DRENDO-1510 file (C-alpha; in Angstrom, 1 decimal, always signed):
<recs>
REC; n; res; u; v; w
REC; 1; MET; +56.1; -6.0; +37.0 .
REC; 2; LEU; +52.5; -4.7; +36.7 .
REC; 3; LEU; +51.8; -2.3; +39.5 .
REC; 4; ILE; +48.0; -2.0; +40.2 .
REC; 5; GLY; +47.0; +1.1; +42.2 .
REC; 6; GLN; +44.6; +0.1; +44.9 .
REC; 7; SER; +43.5; +3.6; +46.1 .
REC; 8; LEU; +40.3; +4.0; +44.1 .
REC; 9; ASP; +37.8; +2.8; +46.7 .
REC; 10; LEU; +34.2; +3.8; +46.0 .
REC; 11; SER; +33.4; +3.4; +49.7 .
REC; 12; HIS; +34.4; +7.0; +50.2 .
REC; 13; PRO; +31.1; +8.9; +50.5 .
REC; 14; ALA; +32.5; +12.1; +48.8 .
REC; 15; LEU; +33.9; +10.2; +45.9 .
REC; 16; LEU; +30.7; +8.1; +45.4 .
REC; 17; ALA; +28.5; +11.3; +45.6 .
REC; 18; SER; +30.6; +12.9; +42.9 .
REC; 19; ILE; +30.3; +9.8; +40.7 .
REC; 20; ARG; +26.5; +9.7; +41.2 .
REC; 21; GLY; +26.4; +13.4; +40.3 .
REC; 22; GLU; +28.5; +12.5; +37.1 .
REC; 23; GLU; +31.3; +14.8; +38.1 .
REC; 24; GLU; +34.4; +13.4; +36.3 .
REC; 25; GLY; +37.0; +15.6; +38.0 .
REC; 26; PRO; +37.4; +13.9; +41.4 .
REC; 27; LEU; +37.5; +10.4; +39.9 .
REC; 28; LEU; +40.0; +11.4; +37.2 .
REC; 29; ASP; +42.2; +13.3; +39.7 .
REC; 30; ARG; +42.5; +10.1; +41.8 .
REC; 31; VAL; +43.4; +8.0; +38.8 .
REC; 32; ARG; +45.9; +10.6; +37.5 .
REC; 33; GLN; +47.6; +10.7; +40.9 .
REC; 34; GLN; +48.1; +6.9; +40.9 .
REC; 35; VAL; +49.3; +6.8; +37.3 .
REC; 36; GLU; +51.8; +9.6; +38.0 .
REC; 37; ALA; +53.0; +7.6; +41.1 .
REC; 38; GLY; +53.7; +4.6; +38.9 .
REC; 39; ALA; +50.5; +2.6; +38.5 .
REC; 40; ASP; +50.3; +0.5; +35.4 .
REC; 41; ALA; +46.7; -0.5; +36.1 .
REC; 42; ILE; +43.9; +0.6; +38.5 .
REC; 43; ASP; +41.8; -1.5; +40.9 .
REC; 44; LEU; +38.3; -0.1; +40.8 .
REC; 45; ASN; +37.0; -1.2; +44.2 .
REC; 46; ALA; +33.3; -1.2; +44.7 .
REC; 47; GLY; +33.5; -1.3; +48.5 .
REC; 48; LEU; +30.1; -1.9; +50.1 .
REC; 49; ARG; +28.2; +1.0; +48.6 .
REC; 50; ALA; +28.8; +1.1; +44.8 .
REC; 51; GLU; +26.3; -0.4; +42.4 .
REC; 52; VAL; +26.6; -1.7; +38.8 .
REC; 53; THR; +25.8; +1.7; +37.3 .
REC; 54; ASP; +28.5; +3.4; +39.4 .
REC; 55; LEU; +31.2; +1.0; +38.4 .
REC; 56; GLU; +30.2; +1.1; +34.7 .
REC; 57; TRP; +30.2; +4.9; +34.7 .
REC; 58; CYS; +33.7; +5.0; +36.3 .
REC; 59; ALA; +35.1; +2.5; +33.8 .
REC; 60; ARG; +33.6; +4.5; +30.9 .
REC; 61; VAL; +35.1; +7.8; +32.2 .
REC; 62; ILE; +38.5; +6.3; +33.0 .
REC; 63; ARG; +38.7; +4.5; +29.6 .
REC; 64; ARG; +38.1; +7.8; +27.7 .
REC; 65; ALA; +41.0; +9.4; +29.6 .
REC; 66; TYR; +43.3; +6.4; +29.6 .
REC; 67; PRO; +42.5; +4.2; +26.6 .
REC; 68; GLU; +44.9; +1.4; +27.4 .
REC; 69; LEU; +44.9; +1.4; +31.2 .
REC; 70; PRO; +43.9; -2.1; +32.6 .
REC; 71; LEU; +41.0; -1.7; +35.0 .
REC; 72; PHE; +40.5; -4.4; +37.6 .
REC; 73; ILE; +36.8; -4.6; +38.5 .
REC; 74; ASP; +36.9; -5.4; +42.2 .
REC; 75; THR; +33.7; -6.3; +44.0 .
REC; 76; ALA; +32.6; -8.6; +46.9 .
REC; 77; THR; +30.6; -11.0; +44.8 .
REC; 78; PRO; +31.3; -12.7; +41.4 .
REC; 79; LEU; +27.7; -12.0; +40.3 .
REC; 80; LEU; +28.2; -8.2; +40.7 .
REC; 81; ILE; +31.5; -8.5; +38.7 .
REC; 82; GLY; +29.6; -10.3; +35.9 .
REC; 83; GLU; +26.9; -7.6; +35.9 .
REC; 84; VAL; +29.5; -4.8; +35.7 .
REC; 85; LEU; +31.4; -6.5; +32.8 .
REC; 86; ASP; +28.1; -7.0; +31.0 .
REC; 87; ALA; +27.1; -3.4; +31.5 .
REC; 88; CYS; +30.6; -2.2; +30.3 .
REC; 89; ALA; +30.1; -4.4; +27.2 .
REC; 90; ARG; +26.7; -2.9; +26.5 .
REC; 91; MET; +28.1; +0.7; +26.8 .
REC; 92; ARG; +31.0; -0.3; +24.6 .
REC; 93; VAL; +33.7; +0.2; +27.2 .
REC; 94; PRO; +36.9; -1.3; +25.6 .
REC; 95; GLN; +39.2; -3.8; +27.1 .
REC; 96; PRO; +41.4; -4.4; +29.0 .
REC; 97; LEU; +39.1; -5.2; +32.0 .
REC; 98; VAL; +39.8; -7.8; +34.6 .
REC; 99; ALA; +37.4; -9.6; +37.0 .
REC; 100; ASN; +38.8; -9.3; +40.5 .
REC; 101; SER; +38.3; -11.9; +41.7 .
REC; 102; LEU; +36.6; -15.3; +41.1 .
REC; 103; PRO; +36.9; -17.9; +43.8 .
REC; 104; VAL; +38.0; -21.4; +42.7 .
REC; 105; GLY; +37.8; -24.5; +44.8 .
REC; 106; ASP; +39.5; -27.9; +44.7 .
REC; 107; ARG; +40.5; -29.2; +41.3 .
REC; 108; GLY; +39.6; -25.9; +39.7 .
REC; 109; LEU; +35.9; -26.0; +40.4 .
REC; 110; PHE; +33.9; -22.7; +40.3 .
REC; 111; ASP; +30.7; -22.3; +42.2 .
REC; 112; ALA; +27.5; -21.3; +40.3 .
REC; 113; ASP; +27.9; -17.5; +40.8 .
REC; 114; SER; +31.6; -17.6; +39.6 .
REC; 115; THR; +30.6; -19.7; +36.6 .
REC; 116; VAL; +28.2; -17.1; +35.6 .
REC; 117; ALA; +30.8; -14.3; +35.9 .
REC; 118; LEU; +33.4; -16.5; +34.1 .
REC; 119; ARG; +31.0; -16.9; +31.1 .
REC; 120; VAL; +30.5; -13.1; +31.0 .
REC; 121; ALA; +34.3; -12.5; +31.1 .
REC; 122; SER; +34.8; -15.0; +28.3 .
REC; 123; ARG; +32.1; -13.4; +26.2 .
REC; 124; VAL; +33.3; -9.8; +26.6 .
REC; 125; GLY; +37.1; -10.7; +26.4 .
REC; 126; ALA; +38.0; -9.8; +30.0 .
REC; 127; GLY; +40.8; -11.2; +32.1 .
REC; 128; ILE; +40.2; -12.8; +35.5 .
REC; 129; VAL; +41.9; -13.0; +38.9 .
REC; 130; LEU; +41.6; -16.5; +40.3 .
REC; 131; SER; +41.3; -16.6; +44.1 .
REC; 132; PRO; +41.8; -20.1; +45.6 .
REC; 133; ARG; +40.4; -19.0; +48.9 .
REC; 134; VAL; +38.0; -22.0; +49.1 .
REC; 135; ALA; +40.9; -24.4; +48.9 .
REC; 136; ASP; +42.7; -22.4; +51.5 .
REC; 137; GLN; +39.9; -22.9; +54.0 .
REC; 138; ARG; +39.9; -26.7; +53.7 .
REC; 139; ALA; +43.6; -27.4; +54.5 .
REC; 140; SER; +44.8; -28.2; +58.0 .
REC; 141; SER; +48.4; -26.8; +57.9 .
REC; 142; ALA; +50.3; -24.1; +56.1 .
REC; 143; VAL; +52.2; -26.6; +54.0 .
REC; 144; ALA; +49.0; -28.4; +53.1 .
REC; 145; GLN; +47.3; -25.1; +52.3 .
REC; 146; SER; +50.1; -24.1; +50.0 .
REC; 147; GLN; +50.0; -27.4; +48.1 .
REC; 148; ARG; +46.2; -27.3; +47.9 .
REC; 149; ILE; +46.2; -23.7; +46.7 .
REC; 150; ALA; +48.7; -24.5; +44.0 .
REC; 151; ILE; +46.7; -27.6; +42.8 .
REC; 152; ALA; +43.4; -25.6; +42.8 .
REC; 153; ALA; +45.1; -22.8; +40.8 .
REC; 154; TRP; +46.5; -25.2; +38.3 .
REC; 155; PHE; +43.1; -26.8; +37.6 .
REC; 156; GLY; +41.4; -23.4; +37.8 .
REC; 157; VAL; +43.5; -22.0; +35.0 .
REC; 158; GLU; +42.7; -25.0; +32.8 .
REC; 159; ALA; +39.0; -24.7; +33.6 .
REC; 160; ALA; +39.1; -20.9; +32.8 .
REC; 161; ARG; +40.8; -21.5; +29.4 .
REC; 162; THR; +38.3; -24.3; +28.6 .
REC; 163; ALA; +35.5; -21.8; +29.4 .
REC; 164; GLY; +36.9; -19.4; +26.8 .
REC; 165; ILE; +39.1; -17.0; +28.7 .
REC; 166; ARG; +41.7; -15.7; +26.3 .
REC; 167; ALA; +42.8; -12.6; +28.2 .
REC; 168; PRO; +45.4; -12.7; +31.1 .
REC; 169; ILE; +44.7; -14.9; +34.1 .
REC; 170; TYR; +46.1; -13.8; +37.4 .
REC; 171; LEU; +46.6; -16.0; +40.5 .
REC; 172; ASP; +46.0; -14.4; +43.8 .
REC; 173; ALA; +48.6; -15.7; +46.3 .
REC; 174; LEU; +46.3; -14.7; +49.2 .
REC; 175; ALA; +48.4; -12.4; +51.3 .
REC; 176; PHE; +47.2; -11.8; +54.9 .
REC; 177; PRO; +48.2; -9.1; +57.5 .
REC; 178; PRO; +51.1; -10.5; +59.6 .
REC; 179; LEU; +49.8; -8.8; +62.7 .
REC; 180; THR; +46.8; -11.3; +62.7 .
REC; 181; ASP; +48.0; -14.2; +60.5 .
REC; 182; SER; +51.8; -14.3; +60.0 .
REC; 183; VAL; +51.6; -18.0; +58.8 .
REC; 184; ARG; +49.4; -17.2; +55.9 .
REC; 185; CYS; +51.4; -14.1; +55.1 .
REC; 186; ARG; +54.6; -16.1; +54.7 .
REC; 187; ARG; +52.7; -18.9; +53.0 .
REC; 188; SER; +51.7; -16.5; +50.2 .
REC; 189; LEU; +55.4; -16.3; +49.3 .
REC; 190; ALA; +55.4; -20.1; +48.9 .
REC; 191; VAL; +52.4; -19.9; +46.7 .
REC; 192; LEU; +54.2; -17.3; +44.5 .
REC; 193; ARG; +57.2; -19.6; +44.2 .
REC; 194; SER; +54.9; -22.5; +43.1 .
REC; 195; ALA; +53.2; -20.2; +40.6 .
REC; 196; ARG; +56.5; -19.6; +38.8 .
REC; 197; ARG; +56.2; -23.1; +37.5 .
REC; 198; MET; +52.7; -22.7; +36.2 .
REC; 199; PRO; +52.3; -21.9; +32.5 .
REC; 200; ASP; +49.8; -19.3; +31.3 .
REC; 201; VAL; +49.2; -17.6; +34.7 .
REC; 202; THR; +50.4; -14.3; +36.2 .
REC; 203; PRO; +51.2; -14.6; +39.9 .
REC; 204; LEU; +49.7; -11.7; +41.8 .
REC; 205; THR; +49.5; -10.6; +45.4 .
REC; 206; ALA; +47.9; -7.8; +47.3 .
REC; 207; VAL; +50.7; -6.0; +49.0 .
REC; 208; GLY; +48.3; -3.5; +50.6 .
REC; 209; ASN; +46.9; -6.3; +52.7 .
REC; 210; VAL; +50.0; -6.8; +54.8 .
REC; 211; GLY; +49.7; -3.3; +56.4 .
REC; 212; TYR; +46.2; -3.7; +57.7 .
REC; 213; GLY; +45.9; -3.1; +61.5 .
REC; 214; ALA; +49.4; -1.6; +61.8 .
REC; 215; PRO; +50.4; +2.0; +62.7 .
REC; 216; ALA; +51.2; +4.1; +59.6 .
REC; 217; ALA; +55.0; +3.8; +59.9 .
REC; 218; LEU; +55.0; +0.1; +60.5 .
REC; 219; ALA; +52.4; -0.5; +57.8 .
REC; 220; SER; +54.7; +1.2; +55.2 .
REC; 221; SER; +57.7; -0.8; +56.4 .
REC; 222; LEU; +55.6; -4.1; +56.2 .
REC; 223; ARG; +54.5; -3.2; +52.7 .
REC; 224; ALA; +58.0; -2.4; +51.5 .
REC; 225; VAL; +59.6; -5.6; +52.9 .
REC; 226; TYR; +56.8; -7.8; +51.7 .
REC; 227; ALA; +56.8; -6.2; +48.3 .
REC; 228; ALA; +60.5; -6.9; +47.9 .
REC; 229; ALA; +60.0; -10.5; +49.1 .
REC; 230; ALA; +57.0; -11.0; +46.8 .
REC; 231; THR; +58.9; -9.7; +43.8 .
REC; 232; GLY; +61.7; -12.1; +44.6 .
REC; 233; ALA; +59.3; -15.0; +45.1 .
REC; 234; GLY; +57.9; -14.5; +41.6 .
REC; 235; ALA; +55.1; -12.1; +41.7 .
REC; 236; LEU; +54.5; -10.4; +38.3 .
REC; 237; ALA; +51.6; -8.2; +39.4 .
REC; 238; LEU; +51.2; -6.3; +42.7 .
REC; 239; ILE; +48.1; -4.6; +44.1 .
REC; 240; LEU; +49.4; -1.8; +46.3 .
REC; 241; PRO; +49.1; +1.9; +47.3 .
REC; 242; VAL; +51.5; +3.3; +44.7 .
REC; 243; GLU; +51.5; +6.6; +46.6 .
REC; 244; ASP; +53.7; +4.9; +49.2 .
REC; 245; ALA; +57.0; +5.7; +47.5 .
REC; 246; ALA; +59.0; +3.4; +49.9 .
REC; 247; THR; +56.9; +0.4; +48.7 .
REC; 248; VAL; +57.4; +1.2; +45.0 .
REC; 249; ARG; +61.1; +1.7; +45.6 .
REC; 250; ALA; +61.3; -1.7; +47.3 .
REC; 251; VAL; +59.8; -3.3; +44.2 .
REC; 252; ARG; +62.2; -1.5; +41.9 .
REC; 253; LEU; +65.2; -2.5; +44.1 .
REC; 254; ALA; +64.0; -6.2; +44.0 .
REC; 255; GLU; +63.6; -6.0; +40.3 .
REC; 256; GLY; +67.1; -4.6; +39.8 .
REC; 257; VAL; +65.8; -1.5; +38.2 .
REC; 258; LEU; +67.3; +0.7; +40.9 .
REC; 259; GLU; +70.8; +0.4; +42.4 .
REC; 260; PRO; +70.8; +0.2; +46.2 .
REC; 261; GLU; +72.1; +3.3; +47.9 .
REC; 262; THR; +71.8; +2.5; +51.6 .
REC; 263; ALA; +72.2; -0.5; +53.9 .
REC; 264; ALA; +68.4; -0.7; +54.1 .
REC; 265; ASP; +68.3; -0.8; +50.3 .
REC; 266; ARG; +70.9; -3.6; +50.2 .
REC; 267; TRP; +68.9; -5.5; +52.7 .
REC; 268; LEU; +65.7; -5.3; +50.6 .
REC; 269; VAL; +67.7; -6.7; +47.7 .
REC; 270; ASP; +68.8; -9.6; +50.0 .
REC; 271; VAL; +65.1; -10.1; +51.0 .
REC; 272; ALA; +64.2; -10.6; +47.4 .
REC; 273; ALA; +67.0; -13.1; +46.8 .
REC; 274; ALA; +66.1; -15.0; +50.0 .
REC; 275; ALA; +62.4; -15.2; +49.1 .
REC; 276; SER; +63.3; -16.5; +45.6 .
REC; 277; ALA; +65.3; -19.3; +47.2 .
REC; 278; GLY; +62.7; -19.9; +50.0 .
REC; 279; GLU; +65.2; -18.8; +52.7 .
REC; 280; ARG; +65.1; -16.4; +55.6 .
REC; 281; PRO; +66.9; -13.1; +54.9 .
REC; 282; ARG; +69.8; -12.0; +57.0 .
REC; 283; SER; +69.4; -9.8; +60.0 .
REC; 284; SER; +67.5; -6.6; +59.2 .
REC; 285; PRO; +68.5; -3.0; +59.7 .
REC; 286; TYR; +66.8; -1.1; +62.5 .
REC; 287; VAL; +64.4; +0.7; +60.1 .
REC; 288; HIS; +62.8; -2.6; +59.1 .
REC; 289; ALA; +63.4; -4.6; +62.3 .
REC; 290; GLU; +59.8; -4.9; +63.4 .
REC; 291; ALA; +58.5; -5.7; +59.9 .
REC; 292; ALA; +61.2; -8.4; +59.5 .
REC; 293; ARG; +60.2; -9.9; +62.8 .
REC; 294; LEU; +56.5; -10.1; +61.9 .
REC; 295; LEU; +57.1; -11.3; +58.4 .
REC; 296; PHE; +60.0; -13.8; +58.9 .
REC; 297; ASP; +60.2; -15.0; +62.5 .
</recs>
């Protein structure tokens, strides 16, 4: 399992100010904290404020300190991703870099902006995250959405390889917060199960998304339960706040890396097995009762 730390968001004014002042300490402190908490990769999130030069400088500084750490370049637009990858190549920032993300539509079609970013990723040797969110918007039901997403992803991988992408390709299963869209949240598990049958793609989901809008304790429980389910359903990469020890523990329990010690631990293992089979898990312990209701009822 590739754990991708999500907590490097350049929207934070203090962090962005230190970056623009070329102070390496605050940036590297945040990266180090995530790596020590278990991150195998870092999501470098531009937020709404960061510019190409900010992201390129961050990538260059992190790469010097962590020569082999995958960096996911996460921006709101494919064109900005392409510009950042191009700037990194000019400044000789080594791979692995990953474009997060490029939207793909029906039958693997990329729009003009994503096509530009795809060409840059191919030229510099970067990986990509495919986001079938366009196909998601055009389906009328959860089942139809799941099927359309799987088809779009299948063709998208083929199109990306044809375009010259040789680095890893990740498929975003499109997780949503269950407080506002429980159907799409559960559907992401079906997408992960479908992706297990796809060659040459790494199923990915953003665990952090499921906690949005929830109070802190419930958000942590939602992330832990969803992380266990996503692992069982076939995810091989998770974007998550690695500093949330309960969520990371849930992943390790679902993987079989840790032995369950409590009833709650054993239930999380059951959640993973049920998600793998496309079934509902048995009744939850009190500590995860509300999360289970939101995620599975």
